[in-house]
All heavy atoms as an XYZ file, in Angstrom:
720
protein
N      78.225     91.637    114.502
C      76.865     91.464    114.959
C      76.175     92.872    115.088
O      76.828     93.800    115.510
C      76.839     90.752    116.305
C      77.226     89.313    116.344
C      77.250     88.776    117.753
C      76.389     88.450    115.450
N      74.943     92.861    114.728
C      74.175     94.095    114.853
C      72.729     93.652    115.287
O      72.091     92.930    114.557
C      74.104     94.862    113.551
O      73.209     95.977    113.668
N      72.325     94.116    116.433
C      71.034     93.761    116.985
C      70.804     92.247    117.013
O      69.755     91.748    116.668
C      69.919     94.459    116.197
C      70.071     95.959    116.293
C      68.969     96.660    115.482
O      68.222     96.062    114.721
N      68.897     97.969    115.630
N      71.891     91.527    117.425
C      71.784     90.112    117.579
C      71.904     89.299    116.295
O      71.698     88.111    116.267
N      72.140     89.951    115.166
C      72.251     89.274    113.839
C      73.638     89.519    113.244
O      74.223     90.559    113.434
C      71.204     89.741    112.905
C      69.813     89.415    113.394
C      68.785     89.963    112.421
N      67.476     89.707    112.996
C      66.474     89.273    112.300
N      66.599     89.064    111.026
N      65.317     89.053    112.915
N      74.047     88.540    112.458
C      75.309     88.702    111.734
C      75.146     89.739    110.630
O      74.365     89.517    109.747
C      75.747     87.337    111.162
C      77.132     87.325    110.472
C      78.221     87.641    111.436
C      77.341     85.958    109.829
N      75.889     90.828    110.731
C      75.773     91.934    109.741
C      76.683     91.710    108.554
O      76.337     92.059    107.427
C      76.103     93.264    110.411
N      77.840     91.104    108.760
C      78.765     90.852    107.672
C      79.785     89.845    108.162
O      79.898     89.578    109.353
C      79.426     92.148    107.200
O      80.117     91.884    106.004
C      80.353     92.709    108.253
N      80.564     89.285    107.224
C      81.620     88.370    107.613
C      82.700     88.489    106.582
O      82.487     88.994    105.478
C      81.103     86.951    107.678
O      80.665     86.502    106.408
N      83.863     87.999    106.934
C      85.014     88.040    106.028
C      86.256     88.446    106.774
O      86.210     88.747    107.957
N      87.360     88.499    106.052
C      88.617     88.913    106.680
C      88.549     90.416    106.953
O      87.793     91.135    106.293
C      89.811     88.586    105.795
O      89.840     89.437    104.674
N      89.382     90.901    107.830
C      89.429     92.344    108.116
C      89.861     93.097    106.850
O      89.233     94.114    106.527
C      90.379     92.621    109.265
C      89.790     92.099    110.594
C      90.704     94.099    109.399
C      90.701     92.254    111.793
N      90.810     92.589    106.106
C      91.213     93.271    104.877
C      90.048     93.370    103.891
O      89.832     94.400    103.278
C      92.372     92.496    104.235
N      89.250     92.305    103.758
C      88.126     92.308    102.855
C      87.060     93.334    103.340
O      86.467     94.041    102.489
C      87.445     90.924    102.732
C      88.298     89.956    101.971
O      89.224     90.379    101.253
O      88.062     88.748    102.103
N      86.817     93.376    104.644
C      85.806     94.302    105.157
C      86.245     95.731    104.987
O      85.384     96.616    104.726
C      85.601     94.054    106.686
C      84.968     92.733    107.038
C      84.927     92.560    108.562
C      83.541     92.615    106.487
N      87.522     96.003    105.010
C      88.050     97.382    104.922
C      88.079     97.886    103.467
O      88.111     99.101    103.271
C      89.424     97.496    105.560
C      89.361     97.334    107.071
C      90.744     97.193    107.697
C      91.548     98.428    107.639
N      92.822     98.324    108.315
N      87.997     97.023    102.491
C      88.022     97.492    101.100
C      86.746     97.184    100.350
O      86.535     97.689     99.275
C      89.195     96.861    100.335
O      89.062     95.423    100.386
C      90.540     97.309    100.855
N      85.846     96.380    100.919
C      84.704     95.873    100.181
C      83.780     96.950     99.592
O      83.431     96.899     98.438
C      83.921     94.962    101.085
N      83.448     97.933    100.368
C      82.477     98.917     99.876
C      83.020    100.310     99.713
O      82.271    101.267     99.505
C      81.272     98.965    100.805
C      80.501     97.682    100.786
C      79.177     97.888    101.444
N      79.019     96.829    102.429
C      78.083     96.850    103.348
N      77.232     97.802    103.410
N      78.002     95.865    104.222
N      84.293    100.472     99.638
C      84.876    101.741     99.415
C      84.936    101.956     97.908
O      85.446    101.189     97.168
C      86.274    101.852     99.984
O      86.867    103.072     99.666
N      84.338    103.078     97.445
C      84.430    103.431     96.060
C      85.268    104.682     95.892
O      85.027    105.545     95.082
C      83.021    103.646     95.495
C      82.262    102.352     95.433
C      80.929    102.522     94.748
C      80.263    101.165     94.706
N      78.877    101.212     94.338
N      86.324    104.731     96.712
C      87.209    105.856     96.658
C      88.638    105.332     96.387
O      88.995    104.212     96.723
C      87.261    106.604     98.008
O      85.995    107.188     98.259
N      89.407    106.195     95.757
C      90.771    105.848     95.422
C      91.714    106.935     95.837
O      91.360    108.112     95.802
C      90.924    105.613     93.879
C      90.204    104.389     93.428
C      88.860    104.424     93.189
C      90.838    103.155     93.363
C      88.157    103.314     92.785
C      90.145    102.023     92.981
C      88.801    102.104     92.677
O      88.102    100.991     92.305
N      92.884    106.552     96.301
C      93.961    107.529     96.626
C      94.799    107.677     95.370
O      95.243    106.712     94.766
C      94.822    107.015     97.788
C      94.151    107.018     99.148
C      95.069    106.514    100.210
C      93.627    108.428     99.515
N      95.001    108.926     94.963
C      95.728    109.201     93.740
C      96.874    110.204     94.100
O      96.614    111.211     94.758
C      94.809    109.872     92.712
C      95.551    110.139     91.394
C      93.595    109.044     92.435
N      98.045    109.955     93.611
C      99.194    110.859     93.761
C      99.722    111.046     92.336
O      99.944    110.046     91.640
C     100.226    110.336     94.669
C     101.327    111.355     94.980
C     102.377    110.809     95.980
N     101.736    110.084     97.046
C     102.179    108.871     97.525
N     103.242    108.347     96.975
N     101.576    108.267     98.518
N      99.904    112.299     91.943
C     100.375    112.569     90.631
C     101.681    113.389     90.668
O     101.957    114.039     91.645
C      99.328    113.322     89.746
C      98.058    112.470     89.553
C      98.983    114.645     90.350
N     102.379    113.331     89.556
C     103.536    114.191     89.344
C     103.127    115.233     88.317
O     102.736    114.890     87.184
C     104.711    113.350     88.832
O     105.830    114.172     88.577
N     103.223    116.474     88.664
C     102.784    117.559     87.799
C     101.795    118.425     88.543
O     101.475    118.182     89.735
N     101.244    119.420     87.868
C     100.304    120.384     88.550
C      98.974    119.664     88.885
O      98.145    119.411     88.002
C     100.152    121.444     87.519
C     100.514    120.865     86.208
C     101.463    119.795     86.474
N      98.762    119.375     90.145
C      97.589    118.698     90.602
C      96.333    119.524     90.284
O      95.252    118.975     90.121
C      97.687    118.330     92.069
C      97.593    119.568     92.960
C      96.641    117.344     92.480
N      96.480    120.852     90.209
C      95.323    121.674     89.921
C      94.682    121.330     88.566
O      93.484    121.465     88.400
C      95.720    123.171     89.942
C      96.198    123.665     91.281
C      97.646    123.259     91.577
O      98.377    122.861     90.676
O      98.050    123.390     92.779
N      95.496    120.967     87.592
C      94.928    120.598     86.287
C      94.016    119.380     86.416
O      92.972    119.288     85.810
C      96.079    120.304     85.306
N      94.386    118.399     87.258
C      93.586    117.231     87.500
C      92.317    117.577     88.315
O      91.205    117.181     87.968
C      94.378    116.163     88.209
C      93.599    114.885     88.637
C      92.910    114.241     87.433
C      94.508    113.924     89.379
N      92.500    118.339     89.374
C      91.311    118.660     90.255
C      90.295    119.493     89.470
O      89.108    119.333     89.676
C      91.754    119.341     91.512
O      92.502    120.539     91.233
C      92.603    118.412     92.382
N      90.777    120.358     88.610
C      89.835    121.162     87.825
C      88.993    120.213     86.887
O      87.788    120.386     86.768
C      90.576    122.144     86.928
C      89.640    122.997     86.109
C      90.388    124.001     85.247
O      91.592    124.197     85.390
N      89.655    124.695     84.346
N      89.646    119.284     86.254
C      88.925    118.326     85.371
C      87.959    117.477     86.182
O      86.842    117.202     85.738
C      89.923    117.482     84.600
C      90.631    118.241     83.580
C      91.552    117.352     82.731
N      92.153    118.082     81.659
C      91.508    118.361     80.488
N      90.302    117.944     80.304
N      92.140    119.049     79.575
N      88.379    116.986     87.345
C      87.490    116.224     88.215
C      86.256    116.999     88.596
O      85.108    116.518     88.509
C      88.209    115.694     89.414
C      89.338    114.690     89.182
C      90.113    114.456     90.471
C      88.815    113.409     88.610
N      86.466    118.271     89.033
C      85.363    119.119     89.403
C      84.406    119.389     88.233
O      83.223    119.294     88.404
C      85.918    120.476     89.942
O      86.749    120.218     91.073
C      84.794    121.402     90.346
N      84.961    119.646     87.066
C      84.141    119.912     85.889
C      83.309    118.679     85.515
O      82.208    118.805     84.977
C      84.976    120.346     84.691
C      85.563    121.756     84.842
C      86.581    122.085     83.833
O      86.947    121.220     82.963
O      87.082    123.241     83.828
N      83.829    117.499     85.809
C      83.131    116.262     85.493
C      82.138    115.844     86.592
O      81.445    114.806     86.486
C      84.150    115.105     85.249
N      82.134    116.639     87.697
C      81.248    116.297     88.812
C      81.691    115.137     89.659
O      80.896    114.502     90.361
N      83.012    114.860     89.628
C      83.574    113.749     90.414
C      84.052    114.301     91.774
O      84.949    115.197     91.771
C      84.726    113.083     89.651
C      84.198    112.489     88.335
C      85.406    112.048     90.512
C      85.265    111.902     87.446
N      83.528    113.795     92.824
C      83.937    114.326     94.157
C      85.384    113.902     94.451
O      85.846    112.819     94.140
C      83.022    113.593     95.142
C      81.879    113.018     94.337
C      82.427    112.840     92.980
N      86.126    114.866     95.039
C      87.490    114.638     95.445
C      87.816    115.486     96.659
O      87.115    116.460     96.932
C      88.480    114.938     94.288
C      88.455    116.376     93.855
C      87.663    116.938     92.907
C      89.248    117.429     94.373
N      87.914    118.285     92.834
C      88.886    118.617     93.694
C      90.241    117.508     95.346
C      89.465    119.871     94.002
C      90.840    118.750     95.594
C      90.459    119.870     94.885
N      88.850    115.138     97.380
C      89.344    115.912     98.466
C      90.847    115.675     98.629
O      91.363    114.650     98.225
C      88.619    115.621     99.776
C      88.854    114.252    100.375
C      88.181    113.993    101.684
O      88.597    114.649    102.666
O      87.247    113.164    101.712
N      91.480    116.659     99.186
C      92.922    116.533     99.419
C      93.168    115.747    100.713
O      92.575    116.017    101.700
C      93.571    117.925     99.553
O      93.342    118.678     98.380
C      95.070    117.873     99.822
N      94.053    114.736    100.565
C      94.510    113.941    101.671
C      96.050    113.863    101.529
O      96.539    112.843    101.044
C      93.882    112.554    101.713
C      92.387    112.568    101.974
S      91.657    110.930    101.995
C      92.239    110.369    103.620
N      96.725    114.978    101.804
C      98.138    115.149    101.487
C      98.954    113.888    101.812
O      98.712    113.353    102.899
C      98.695    116.367    102.194
N      99.781    113.485    100.908
C     100.135    114.031     99.614
C      99.266    113.526     98.475
O      99.564    113.681     97.355
C     101.575    113.579     99.394
C     101.594    112.231    100.020
C     100.666    112.315    101.229
N      98.118    112.943     98.812
C      97.256    112.315     97.811
C      95.986    113.098     97.616
O      95.645    114.009     98.421
C      96.848    110.894     98.261
C      98.035    109.995     98.548
O      98.899    109.849     97.702
N      98.092    109.413     99.695
N      95.204    112.692     96.617
C      93.811    113.071     96.460
C      92.945    111.840     96.744
O      93.335    110.779     96.344
C      93.522    113.562     95.063
C      94.199    114.824     94.545
C      93.779    115.079     93.088
C      93.808    116.004     95.399
N      91.854    112.071     97.396
C      90.880    111.010     97.502
C      89.809    111.271     96.460
O      89.234    112.361     96.467
C      90.237    110.998     98.919
C      89.097    110.031     99.022
C      88.409    110.140    100.372
N      87.283    109.239    100.439
C      86.738    108.806    101.543
N      87.251    109.172    102.717
N      85.723    107.998    101.527
N      89.630    110.380     95.541
C      88.667    110.564     94.422
C      87.596    109.500     94.559
O      87.934    108.286     94.689
C      89.394    110.451     93.090
C      88.437    110.683     91.931
C      90.553    111.422     92.993
N      86.368    109.916     94.548
C      85.227    108.986     94.717
C      84.635    108.613     93.333
O      83.844    109.376     92.769
C      84.139    109.661     95.542
C      84.647    109.954     96.956
O      85.529    109.280     97.440
O      84.108    110.924     97.593
N      85.028    107.443     92.863
C      84.493    106.885     91.604
C      84.390    105.373     91.779
O      85.076    104.753     92.526
C      85.386    107.217     90.390
C      85.427    108.666     90.082
C      86.797    106.664     90.560
N      83.472    104.792     90.989
C      83.350    103.329     91.030
C      84.377    102.644     90.197
O      84.834    101.548     90.538
C      81.945    102.937     90.513
N      84.886    103.308     89.153
C      85.799    102.691     88.214
C      87.061    103.533     88.141
O      87.010    104.712     87.692
C      85.167    102.557     86.845
C      86.006    101.875     85.826
O      87.205    101.613     86.114
O      85.484    101.538     84.726
N      88.240    103.010     88.569
C      89.423    103.821     88.552
C      89.909    104.244     87.155
O      90.648    105.178     87.015
C      90.472    102.888     89.193
C      89.971    101.510     89.023
C      88.427    101.634     89.018
N      89.407    103.560     86.111
C      89.729    104.032     84.734
C      89.216    105.449     84.458
O      89.807    106.178     83.642
C      89.170    103.051     83.725
C      89.905    101.662     83.779
C      89.300    100.688     82.868
N      87.984    100.324     83.368
C      87.248     99.335     82.948
N      87.686     98.563     81.937
N      86.051     99.043     83.460
N      88.190    105.814     85.148
C      87.646    107.164     85.024
C      88.733    108.185     85.518
O      88.962    109.226     84.919
C      86.353    107.352     85.843
C      85.696    108.620     85.704
C      85.012    108.817     84.344
O      84.859    107.878     83.592
O      84.637    109.995     84.040
N      89.407    107.817     86.595
C      90.484    108.722     87.119
C      91.613    108.801     86.087
O      92.107    109.871     85.775
C      91.060    108.168     88.452
C      89.946    108.191     89.523
C      92.255    108.966     88.905
C      90.318    107.369     90.760
N      92.021    107.640     85.553
C      93.094    107.640     84.582
C      92.768    108.467     83.344
O      93.682    109.106     82.771
C      93.450    106.204     84.197
C      93.973    105.348     85.323
C      94.192    103.899     84.874
C      95.258    105.951     85.869
N      91.514    108.491     82.926
C      91.095    109.269     81.782
C      91.361    110.763     82.067
O      91.902    111.471     81.205
C      89.602    109.027     81.513
C      89.068    109.846     80.358
C      87.585    109.541     80.085
C      86.758    110.278     81.120
N      85.316    110.183     80.841
N      91.031    111.185     83.253
C      91.239    112.616     83.610
C      92.698    112.923     83.890
O      93.141    114.050     83.600
C      90.360    112.970     84.831
C      88.891    112.981     84.507
N      88.276    113.948     83.715
C      87.886    112.084     84.808
C      87.031    113.697     83.594
N      86.776    112.571     84.192
N      93.443    111.998     84.410
C      94.864    112.162     84.603
C      95.540    112.421     83.240
O      96.337    113.349     83.071
C      95.501    110.975     85.357
C      97.020    110.959     85.193
C      95.074    110.930     86.785
N      95.252    111.563     82.295
C      95.835    111.728     80.931
C      95.440    113.065     80.323
O      96.293    113.784     79.780
C      95.377    110.564     80.078
C      95.990    110.612     78.705
C      95.548    109.440     77.822
O      94.490    108.903     78.011
N      96.370    109.082     76.847
N      94.169    113.421     80.425
C      93.714    114.686     79.829
C      94.364    115.891     80.525
O      94.581    116.942     79.882
C      92.196    114.780     79.887
N      94.692    115.751     81.801
C      95.301    116.862     82.545
C      96.813    116.981     82.276
O      97.449    117.904     82.668
C      95.047    116.679     84.040
N      97.360    115.930     81.613
C      98.782    115.976     81.309
C      99.697    115.763     82.486
O     100.847    116.252     82.516
N      99.223    115.034     83.486
C     100.091    114.699     84.625
C     100.339    113.203     84.649
O      99.699    112.427     83.902
C      99.400    115.136     85.945
C      99.302    116.666     86.019
C      98.050    114.526     86.173
N     101.267    112.774     85.468
C     101.612    111.359     85.569
C     101.127    110.777     86.888
O     101.283    111.407     87.944
C     103.124    111.179     85.475
C     103.782    111.651     84.182
C     105.312    111.556     84.304
C     103.275    110.809     83.007
N     100.634    109.570     86.880
C     100.197    108.901     88.076
C     101.443    108.329     88.778
O     102.199    107.636     88.178
C      99.229    107.746     87.776
C      98.923    106.928     89.001
C      97.946    108.261     87.163
N     101.554    108.637     90.042
C     102.656    108.095     90.857
C     102.113    107.034     91.810
O     102.817    106.120     92.225
C     103.303    109.194     91.726
C     104.062    110.186     90.894
C     105.296    109.536     90.323
N     106.094    110.473     89.556
C     106.835    110.160     88.526
N     106.902    108.892     88.146
N     107.489    111.086     87.920
N     100.816    107.132     92.127
C     100.169    106.174     93.032
C      98.672    106.178     92.760
O      98.063    107.216     92.632
C     100.418    106.568     94.478
C      99.772    105.705     95.511
N     100.303    104.524     95.922
C      98.625    105.872     96.240
C      99.515    103.970     96.828
N      98.470    104.781     97.042
N      98.104    104.979     92.636
C      96.662    104.846     92.506
C      96.272    103.542     93.161
O      96.684    102.448     92.806
C      96.243    104.785     91.016
C      94.764    104.501     90.709
C      93.876    105.615     91.256
C      94.520    104.373     89.238
N      95.443    103.668     94.241
C      95.077    102.454     95.010
C      93.723    102.689     95.651
O      93.351    103.838     95.939
C      96.099    102.193     96.092
N      92.934    101.602     95.813
C      91.663    101.769     96.532
C      91.891    102.291     97.971
O      92.868    101.928     98.580
C      91.121    100.340     96.620
C      91.921     99.548     95.625
C      93.204    100.242     95.464
N      90.995    103.162     98.374
C      91.075    103.652     99.739
C      90.658    102.587    100.682
O      89.632    101.913    100.477
C      90.127    104.875     99.907
C      90.070    105.490    101.327
C      91.366    106.175    101.650
C      88.909    106.374    101.415
N      91.447    102.362    101.699
C      91.134    101.356    102.670
C      90.426    102.011    103.812
O      90.939    102.990    104.405
C      92.386    100.677    103.162
C      92.127     99.505    104.058
C      93.384     98.740    104.457
O      93.813     97.901    103.603
O      93.918     98.986    105.526
N      89.242    101.574    104.141
C      88.446    102.116    105.256
C      89.146    101.719    106.543
O      89.791    100.723    106.667
C      87.054    101.522    105.232
C      86.208    101.788    103.979
C      84.916    100.984    104.064
C      85.919    103.262    103.797
N      88.887    102.550    107.572
C      89.265    102.147    108.923
C      88.359    101.020    109.319
O      87.247    100.838    108.799
C      89.205    103.288    109.906
O      87.821    103.602    110.123
N      88.760    100.241    110.310
C      87.896     99.144    110.726
C      86.591     99.675    111.266
O      85.525     99.101    110.996
C      88.630     98.290    111.825
C      87.853     97.034    112.265
C      87.508     96.136    111.065
C      88.721     96.270    113.276
N      86.641    100.819    111.937
C      85.405    101.399    112.445
C      84.469    101.818    111.323
O      83.231    101.623    111.393
N      84.989    102.421    110.233
C      84.192    102.793    109.103
C      83.597    101.565    108.429
O      82.416    101.593    107.994
C      85.024    103.595    108.058
C      85.411    104.965    108.533
C      86.497    105.576    107.614
O      87.328    104.871    107.091
O      86.503    106.845    107.495
N      84.385    100.545    108.309
C      83.871     99.284    107.694
C      82.746     98.686    108.489
O      81.721     98.264    107.941
C      85.015     98.264    107.569
N      82.882     98.676    109.818
C      81.824     98.139    110.656
C      80.588     99.021    110.622
O      79.458     98.515    110.601
C      82.319     97.967    112.126
C      83.443     96.905    112.263
C      83.974     96.892    113.681
C      82.919     95.541    111.881
N      80.775    100.348    110.581
C      79.635    101.243    110.455
C      78.856    100.966    109.148
O      77.621    100.923    109.157
C      80.076    102.701    110.434
C      80.487    103.224    111.834
O      80.193    102.517    112.826
O      81.081    104.302    111.861
N      79.569    100.749    108.064
C      78.897    100.418    106.761
C      78.156     99.104    106.910
O      77.053     98.947    106.383
C      79.905    100.347    105.652
C      80.309    101.702    105.091
C      81.132    101.585    103.847
O      81.444    100.465    103.376
N      81.546    102.703    103.295
N      78.743     98.121    107.576
C      78.119     96.793    107.658
C      76.831     96.842    108.433
O      75.870     96.122    108.072
C      79.134     95.826    108.314
N      76.718     97.702    109.435
C      75.490     97.738    110.208
C      74.617     98.870    109.806
O      73.572     99.115    110.401
C      75.808     97.786    111.726
C      76.563     96.574    112.215
C      76.574     99.077    112.109
N      74.997     99.640    108.811
C      74.168    100.738    108.297
C      74.159    101.972    109.124
O      73.238    102.777    109.114
N      75.232    102.172    109.904
C      75.347    103.370    110.750
C      75.690    104.574    109.887
O      76.220    104.476    108.808
C      76.375    103.182    111.851
N      75.403    105.762    110.458
C      75.740    106.992    109.781
C      77.266    107.108    109.715
O      77.954    106.672    110.650
C      75.191    108.198    110.507
N      77.846    107.737    108.674
C      79.273    107.874    108.600
C      79.813    108.691    109.755
O      79.176    109.571    110.320
C      79.501    108.703    107.298
C      78.259    108.554    106.528
C      77.165    108.300    107.546
N      81.075    108.326    110.175
C      81.713    109.015    111.260
C      82.246    110.374    110.801
O      82.677    110.511    109.687
C      82.881    108.197    111.811
C      82.424    106.920    112.446
C      83.605    106.107    112.824
N      83.162    104.730    113.246
C      83.522    104.184    114.390
N      84.402    104.759    115.150
N      83.031    102.993    114.680
N      82.202    111.342    111.685
C      82.699    112.692    111.310
C      84.168    112.748    111.475
O      84.836    112.031    112.086
C      82.024    113.725    112.184
């Protein structure tokens, strides 16, 4: 509920993944080769050890850069928002710091 109105509905799992356009990526090989390619392509990323958080709408874009960087994917999954982040998105609140 937000200001007396239903802001969103669904299971907690659905709410936590619905609007995240980020993926957690873990590779085997020099991660710098991948991060350099992502940066050159203008794709936002950040380190979330031992993973990278990569912000793209389509995970195939990540795989394209992984292949070009010559590294192997060990893990690729949608980033799951915290429940607080999901609720903030549902009501249009500013992102949490």
